C-alpha positions in Angstrom: 99.6 86.2 87.0 97.5 89.2 85.3 99.5 91.2 82.9 99.5 95.2 83.2 96.7 95.2 80.4 94.4 93.0 82.5 95.2 94.9 85.6 94.1 98.1 83.9 90.8 96.6 82.7 90.0 95.1 86.2 90.7 98.7 87.5 88.4 100.3 85.0 85.7 97.8 86.2 86.3 98.7 89.8 86.7 102.4 89.8 84.2 104.1 87.3 82.9 107.4 86.5 79.3 107.7 87.6 76.5 109.7 85.8 77.5 112.8 87.9 81.2 112.7 86.4 82.6 111.4 89.8 84.7 108.6 90.6 82.9 105.8 92.2 84.3 102.1 93.5 82.1 99.2 92.4 81.9 96.0 94.5 84.6 93.7 92.4 85.6 90.2 92.8 89.3 91.1 92.1 89.4 93.9 94.5 89.0 93.8 98.4 89.6 96.3 101.4 90.6 99.8 100.0 92.0 102.3 102.2 94.6 105.2 102.2 97.9 104.2 103.5 99.0 105.4 107.0 101.0 108.5 106.7 104.8 108.2 107.0 107.0 109.8 109.5 106.3 113.6 109.8 103.6 113.5 107.6 100.0 114.3 108.4 98.2 112.5 105.7 98.9 110.1 103.0 97.5 110.4 99.3 98.7 107.0 98.3 96.0 104.3 98.9 96.4 100.3 98.8 93.6 97.8 98.0 93.6 94.2 98.6 94.0 92.1 95.5 92.7 88.4 94.8 95.4 86.3 96.3 97.6 84.1 94.0 97.7 80.9 96.3 95.1 78.7 95.1 93.6 77.9 98.7 93.9 81.6 99.8 91.8 82.4 96.5 89.3 80.0 96.9 88.4 81.5 100.5 88.5 85.0 98.7 86.4 83.8 95.8 83.9 82.5 98.4 83.8 85.7 100.3 83.4 87.7 96.9 80.5 85.5 96.0 78.7 86.0 99.3 76.2 89.1 99.0 76.5 89.8 103.0 80.1 90.1 102.8 81.4 93.8 101.7 84.8 94.4 100.1 86.1 95.8 103.0 86.0 92.1 104.9 88.0 90.9 101.9 91.8 91.0 102.8 94.9 89.5 101.7 98.7 89.8 101.5 98.6 90.8 97.9 97.9 94.7 97.3 97.9 97.4 94.9 99.4 100.6 95.8 98.0 103.6 93.7 97.1 107.3 93.7 93.5 108.6 92.8 92.2 112.1 92.6 88.7 111.8 93.2 87.8 115.5 92.5 89.3 115.3 88.9 88.4 111.8 87.1 90.6 113.0 84.3 93.7 112.6 86.6 93.0 108.9 86.3 94.4 106.5 88.7 98.2 106.3 89.0 99.3 102.6 89.8 102.6 102.6 91.6 103.2 98.9 92.3 101.4 95.6 93.0 103.2 93.6 95.8 102.5 90.1 95.3 101.6 87.6 98.2 103.2 87.0 100.4 104.5 90.4 101.2 101.8 92.9 101.0 101.7 93.7 104.7 105.4 93.7 105.1 105.7 96.8 103.1 104.2 98.9 106.3 106.7 97.8 108.7 108.3 100.7 109.9 111.4 98.9 111.1 112.5 98.1 107.5 114.4 101.2 106.3 113.9 100.2 102.6 110.2 99.9 102.9 110.1 103.2 104.7 111.8 104.9 101.8 109.6 103.2 99.5 106.3 104.5 101.4 107.9 107.8 101.4 108.6 107.7 97.5 104.9 106.7 97.1 103.5 109.3 99.3 105.7 112.1 97.3 104.5 110.7 94.0 100.9 110.6 95.1 101.1 114.1 96.2 102.3 115.3 93.0 99.6 113.4 91.3 97.1 115.5 93.3 98.8 118.6 92.5 99.4 117.7 88.7 95.8 117.2 87.4 95.3 115.4 84.0 97.7 112.6 83.1 99.5 112.5 79.8 98.0 110.6 77.1 98.7 106.8 76.8 98.6 106.7 80.8 95.9 104.4 82.3 92.7 106.2 82.9 89.0 105.4 83.4 87.9 106.2 79.9 
């Protein structure tokens, strides 16, 4: 399993600041489909995102790696039950990427089960934190950023 420093390095390779100063997503072997979370009840939008990560199960990992090596396959086609939940403020690279959690497999998709009250609370907490991240601007020194 990767430690947080390794995850930070992988994120820096995946989400980069381009020559125009904008955040760009690179095709990266460790990351797959990347999309906003579904808004929680009574919310119109979610500022939290989740990205599928390379699975930990060796059989699933081999299939993932084969897709990652195929130039005809896009990252959107790589899915797993291991996800990273985060917030990103595209308009302000100095705000960095705020990583909330990594849900290892199996279990990544289970957090989106609306019938599970614990997960519903967690999703709301992530949404609130992501919304605050959007409002806050630059993160304090020492927090994982793109630089």
